[in-house]
Steps between C-alpha positions, in 0.01 A plus 500: 500500500804722543816409687762725643873482438774697658770668290833564665735753347866418564846585389645257245793388719625179657299408811199724449271214398634281785425781746142534387432125514665486847265764630204296374637176631564645846138627505359156405374619164473247215573601143245342265608654168760750386637699216827691490569766243808717494678796346868570544444680824169381654273201504138439574408185686131415466363250752181314581524418869278339757475824710517817293453750777761347728747470211461862411540601862817304575663594169431869551637476858819352343543801271350355177267705275188289463180538303182296490346434161181322384563207270281218365578125530357303211492125440661445156426178314827303508511408133628660181314823439363523860663837570424621146123447555507731800713764324285484193180563701663800671651642178162497322361722783807730492624399848874522537717262705760713678685199629447142615680218675444140590372379837664213684202266516273333250127486527376166368602484133566873484800717570448829687635827369497838682403791272515877537258669263445859402123442555477252785118500538444471124752214479325305776159554333633386161679191635204391710260546207730291282494217756852545644548452872613807691617404845407711804783652701447284809542185289818636334667576836433153637537265198 
């Protein structure tokens, strides 16, 4: 039920993002979802890709600092309050959302959001018990 993302730490300068995406393009790696956060000096590019191991390998070979992280992909009802229902379920059980970002695909009538939790296994258990769909990693990489 968990998926893996890669986090790329890079200088916040012109061309850094292009360089990272070029490395992935040249390796034939498809980006499925992304989030970019920055400070004045550095940025963190978080990616869901179709081949995590290969992406990590080629990026490291190109001089990037890369880390793999477990995340959870959840189908979110695409209606007012859909996201709130998920967050409310987690909040009641004291599970914190460290960050989240949207996925590029829809699943039926639902949107897909990638979550990073402070208690990943507890979050998966809670969401599943509440009837939310948690997508397995292999489905996330290939949607």
